[in-house]
N, C-alpha and C positions, 0 to 999 in steps of 0.2 A: 395714434390714429389722427388723421387730419379732418377738420370740419370747417364748414362755412357757417357763419353765424347770421341768423335773420331775426326779425322781430315779428311775432304773431300775436295780435290782440294786446300789444304793448308789452309782451313778455318775450324774453330771449328764447330762441329755438335754434337748434343746430342740427346739421345733417352732413354726411360725408360729401366731400367735394367730388364732382363728376366732371367729365370732359365737357359737358354742356355748360357747367359753371365757368370753366376756363374760357370757352368760346364767348360767353356773354361778357365776361370781364375784359377780354381782349378786343371785343367788337369784331370778331371774325366768325367764320363758319366752323362747325364741328370738324368737317373734312380738313380745313386748314390747320386746325390744332393737331389733328392726327398726323398730318403730313409734316408739320413742324417738329413733332416729337420723334417720328420715325426716320425722316430723311430731311434734316434741317437745311442741307445744301440746296434743296429744291424750293426753298422759301426765301423771300427777300429779307435782308438784314432788319429792315424796319418792322416787318411782320413778325419775324422771329423774336425780336426784342419784346414786342407786345405779348406774344404767347408766353415767353419765359417769365416775364413780369407777372402775368396772370397766374401761371403755375405756382410761382413763389408766393403770391398773395393768397391764393386759395389753399395751398398745401396739397394740391392734387397729386395723386400717385397712380400711374397706370396699373391696370390689372396684369401684372407680369406673368402670373401663373397661367391665365387663359391664353395670353399671347405666346408663351413658350410652348404650350400644348399644341397650338395651331401650327407653329412654325418648326417644331422639332429642334429648337435651339434653346440654349440656356440663357441667352442675353447676358452673359457674364464673361469678362475677359480677365486673364491673369497678368499681373505685372510683377516681374521678377527683379528684385533689387539686391545688389550684392552687399549693401550695408545700409540698413534702414536708419541708422543714426547720422548718416552723412547729410549735412544741411543742403548741399546742392541737389541730391536726389529728392529731398523733400519738396523742393520747388517744382521739379519735373512731375512728381507724383500728384501734387495738387492740381496741376494743369491737366493731367491725364484724367483724374477723377471728375473734374468740372466738365471736360469735353465728353467723357463717356456718359455722364448723366444726361447731357443734352442729346446725345445720340440714342438714349434709351438702354444703356448697358450699365450693369453693376461691375465693380472692380474688386477682384480678389488679390490682395497684396501678399506676395511671397518673399520673405527675407531669406535669401539663399546663403548669405554669409560667405559668398565666394566658394561654395562647395557644390561640386557636380552632383553629389548624391541627393542633396536637398533640392537642387534644380530639377532633377528627374521626377521628383514627387509631383511637382506642379505641371510638368510636361504631361504626366500621366492623366491629369485632370482633363486636359484637352483631348488626349487620345481616347478617353472614355466618355467624351461629350458632356462632362460636368462643367466645362467652360468652352467657349467658342474659338478662342485664339489667345496668343501670347504677345506681350511686349517685353522684350529683354533689355534691361538697363545695364547689365554686365557686358563688358566688351569682349565677350567670348561667344563662339558659335555654339548653338544648341544642337546636340546630336539626337536625331530622331530615327528610330527603327520603324520601317514601314512607310506608309504613305506620308507625303509632305503635310505639314500642319500650317495653319495661318499664323505666321510669325512676323513681327516687325522689330527691328533693332533700333533703339533710341539711345543717344549718348554713346553709342558704340564706335566702331571703327569702320573704315572704308573696306570695300571688297568683300563684304559678307555675302552669302548666297541668297539672302532674302532681302526684302525691302528694308530700308533703313533711313533714319533721319539723324544726322550727326554734324560734326564740325570737322574742319581740317586741322587736326591736332599739330601736325608737323609745321604747317604755315603759322599757326598761332604762336607756337613756341619760338619759331624763328623771329617773329616780330618782337617778342619780348627781348630776346638777346640783341637784336638790332637796336632796340631802344636803349638798352644799357650801354651798348658800344657807342651810341650817339652822345651819351653823357660823358664819355671819356674813359670808361672802364676797360681794362685789358685783362684783369684777372676775375673772371666771372664763374662762380660756382653753380652747381646744379643739385638740388635736392629732389631725387626722383621718388616715384612710387615703386612698388615691387618691380624688379627688372623684367620679369616675364609678363607683366601686365601690358596688354597691347597699347593702352594709353601712354604708359611710361615709355615704351619703345618708340612710338611715333613722336612724342614730345622730345625725347632725347635725340632723335634724328634731326629735328628742327634746331635744337641747341647746337648740334655739331655743324650743321649747314651754315648757321649764322657765324660761328667762330671761323670756319674756313673762309667764308666770304669776306670777313674782316681781317684775314691774314693772321688770326690767332691760333695758337697750337692747342689741340684738345689734350687734356691730361686727366687720367683717372683719379688723380689726387684731388681734383676739384669736383668730383662727382661722389655724392653720398646717398645711399639708398634708405628710403623710409617706406611707409605704406599708406600715404595720403592723410594720416591722422596727426593731431596736434602733438601728441607725445613723441611720435617718430620724427616730427620736425625739430623738436628740441634736441633729440639725440643726434640726428644727422647734422644739425648745425654745429653742435659742440665738436663733433668728429672732424668736420671739414675745416674748421677754423684753427685746429691744433697743428699748425705747420709754420715753418719759418716765414713764408710769404703767403698768408691766407688770402682768400678772395676779397675783393672790395665790393662785390655785388653777388647776390644769391638769387637765382631763379628757382622758385619752389613750385612743384607741380600740383599743388592745391593750396587754397587759402588757409586751410587748417595747418598745413605744414609751415606756411609763412608765419602764422600766428605763433606756433611753437618756436620757430627760429628767432623771432623777435623777442619772445620771453627769455629764451636761453641766453641770447647775446646781451640783452639789457641787464640780466642778472650778473653778467661778468663785467659790467661797466661800459659796454660798447654802445655808442650812440648811433641810433638809427634815425635818419639816413646819413648823418654827418660822417660816420666812419664806414658804415656798410649799407649799401642800398639793397632793398629786398622787394621782390615782385612775386605775387601769388598767381593763382589760376582758379577760376570759377565765378568770382564776384558774388560770394554768398553774402547774406545780409550783415553778418558780423564784421565783414571786411571794412565797411564804411564807418564803423564805430570803434574799431580797435585803436590802440595808441602806439605808434602813429597809424593813421588810416592807411589802408593797404592798396598799393598799386596792383592791379590784377587784370586778368583776361576775363571779360564778361561773355559767358555762353548764353544763348537765347533759350533758357530753360523752359519758359512757358510755351514758346512756339514749338519747341521740340516735342513737348508732351501732347499738344493739340494735334500736330501733324501726324504723330505716331498713331493716335486713336483714329483719325480720319483714314489713314492708310489701312489700318487693320480692319476697320468696319467695311471698307470697300472690298477687301479680300473676302471677309466672312460672308458678305451679302452677294458675292459673285458678280459684282459690277465690273464694267470694263476698267481695267487698271493697268498702268505700266509699272512693272516691277523694276524699280531703280532706286538708287541712293540719292537722297536729297541732302546736300551739304549746305548748312546755314552759316552765315558770316559771324565772326566774333569781333569784339572791340576791346582795345587796350584802354582801360580806365586808369588814368594817372592820378595818384594821390600822394600823400606825404611820405610814404615809406621808401620811395625811390630817390627823391630829391635830386641834387646835382652830384656829379662825381666827387668822391672824397679826395682831399689833397693827400697824396701819398708820395713823399719824396723817395721812397724805396723803389 
C-alpha cells in the first residue's frame, strides 16, 4: 500500500495517496492529472513529466477496479514472448511495461516458448475479455477464430495482417555482409536461427543478396543452423569451420550465437578477429562486455516496445488510427570482434 507522510502536532501521520495529492505535488489541476494518466499524448511533455514525477513521489495508484467497472475493460494487455530468457526480448518487455504503466494498463507476460498451443491460451484471455489486447513478439501470425482482436506485432516481420513495429531484417543482414566484404572477406559464413523462423529467412535473404552483389557464390557449406542461443552458436561454429577452406568471417543471427561461436573457436586456438571476424545481431548488453567486444546490429528495442503499446492502446480505445507497419532503422555497431580482414594466403 502507498502512503503520503505528513506531520500533525509534531507527530508523523500517514494517509493513502490520492489524485489530489498528485495534483498538489505536480502543481496542476486534478483534471490534468487524470488526463495525463489516461491519455498522456494529450498532455505536453513538460506537464507529463511533472505528473509522472509526482506519481512516483507519492506512490499514487489509480482505482483500477472502479475504472474497469465503468469502462467494461480490463485495462490489461497480454505480451507474448517466444523465449523469456532471451536478453533482447527483455529490453523490449521493459519498454512495454514502462509505457503501459504510463498509459494506465497492466501487462500480463506470456512465455509461449514458440508453441502455438501455449499461444492460444493467452489469445483466449483477450477473446474472453480478461485482457484488452495482445502484443506479439514472436515473428509468427496469430490465428484467431471469430472476430478480429486488437493485436500489434513487435520485433516481428513485414507484411503481417495487423499493425506492426519492426525492422527491415533483410536490409540489416545485407549491411552486415557488405561490411565484411569491405574488410576483404570472400569466404563469409552464416550461423542462422531455425530455418523456418521468419527472422532467419529474412536475414538469410539479406546474406544472399549481399554475396550476389559482391560477386561471391552462395554455398550451403558456409551456412550452419542454430536456434539463436549461445549453445547452438557453439555447435554451429564448430560444424561450419570443419572444412578444408573454412570461412574467414561469420555472420551470426543473434549476439548469443556470436558469443557461443567466439567461445568455441577460442577453445580451438582460433584468434578473434585476427583469424576469423565475427558479427552478431541485436546489440544486447553482454555484447559490449564480451571478449572481444562484439560487432553487432543494434535494434531499437526501447522504441519498438513503446510504439507497440501506443499502437495497441489506440486500437483498444477506438481512436482514429492507420493500420500500417512501422519499420524502424537499425545501426551497425563496430567493435573488436570483426577487426580487419585476416591474412589468408590460401
